[in-house]
N, C-alpha and C positions, 0 to 999 in steps of 0.2 A: 582223566588224563588228557592233556592237550599237547600237541606237537609244538615245541617251542618256536618253530619256524613259521607258524601260522599267525598271520597278521590280524585275525579277528577271532572272536569267540561268540557263539550264538546266544549265550545267556546274556552278555552285555547288549547284544543287538536287540533281542526281544524286550529286555527292560527299557532300552531307549525308545523303541517303537511305542511301548505303552505310555512312556512319558510324553512323547510327541503328541499322542492322542489324548493327553490329560487323563489317562486311566491307569495310574501307576500300580494299582492293585488287582488289575483285571486278570492277569496271567500269573500264577504261582507255581511253586515247586519246579522251577526251571533247572534243567540239567542238560549239559551237552558233552559230547565226546568228539574230538576232532584229531585224526591222525593222518596227515597227508602222506606219510611214508607207506602206510598200509592201504590208503584210499578208503578208509572207513571213517564214517562220521554219523552222528545221530543227534536229535534234539527231542527232549521230552519236556512237557508241561501240562499243567492244569488250567482249563478255563471253563467258567460256568459249570462247575461239577464234572467236567469230562477230562479224562487223561488222554493226552495225545502223545504219540511216539512216532517220530519221523526218522527214516533212514535218509541220509543226505548224500548225494552224489558229489564227490570231490572234484574241483576244477583248479588245480595248483593251489594258490593261497587266496583265491577269490571266494567271497561268500556266495553261496547259492541263491540266486535271485528267485528261482521257482519255490525254494523252501520259504523265503521271506515273503512271497506273495501269499502263500498259504497262512502264515501267521498274520499278515496284514488283513487277510480276509476274515479271519477269526476276530480281529479287533474292530473292524469297521462296523459302525451302527449309527443310528440316529441321523441318517441322511449325510454323514460325513464319510470322506474317503481319503486315502493317501494319494497325494499328488508328488511328482518329482520334477526337478529341474536338473538337467545334466550339467556336469561341472568337470569336464576332462575325464579322468579316471574315476571319479566319484559322482554321487548324486546327492542333491539336497532334498530332504523330504519334508512335506507339509501335510498337515491333516486338516481338511477344510470341507465346508459344505459347498455345494455346486455354485451358489451365488458368490461366495467369496472367491472361489477359484476363477470364475468368469471375470470378476473385477480385477483381479491380479493379472490375468491374461490380456485384458484390455490395455493395461498399463505396461505390459512387459513384452508385447508382440507375440503373444501365445507361447511363452516358454514353459508353462506347466502342462503336465500330462498326467492322467490317472496312471498309478502304478499298475493297477489290475484293470485291464480293458473291460468294458461291459460286454 
């Protein structure tokens, strides 16, 4: 069940993160529950044979970035990371190796930052 007032759902977000990383089948059996009225939310998925189940803190109708960082950390491998560029009330995500991120930053006045700091 999802609260109709919620502007996001974690199933869609996780699927999009996998697509950005060019790993559309990496995470499976994704299921979420978000109810802003009760303040309860959770995300479940399977990755590399492990079942993960996260309780998510609700912050009005904003997606929980800490939860997203856990999922991104599960996806990151082979020297690539998620980088972001701020865009007002949204972010633009990239999945790049360090050399590509450095090259883009040279051209863009250092606008990309790792989503998960080292």
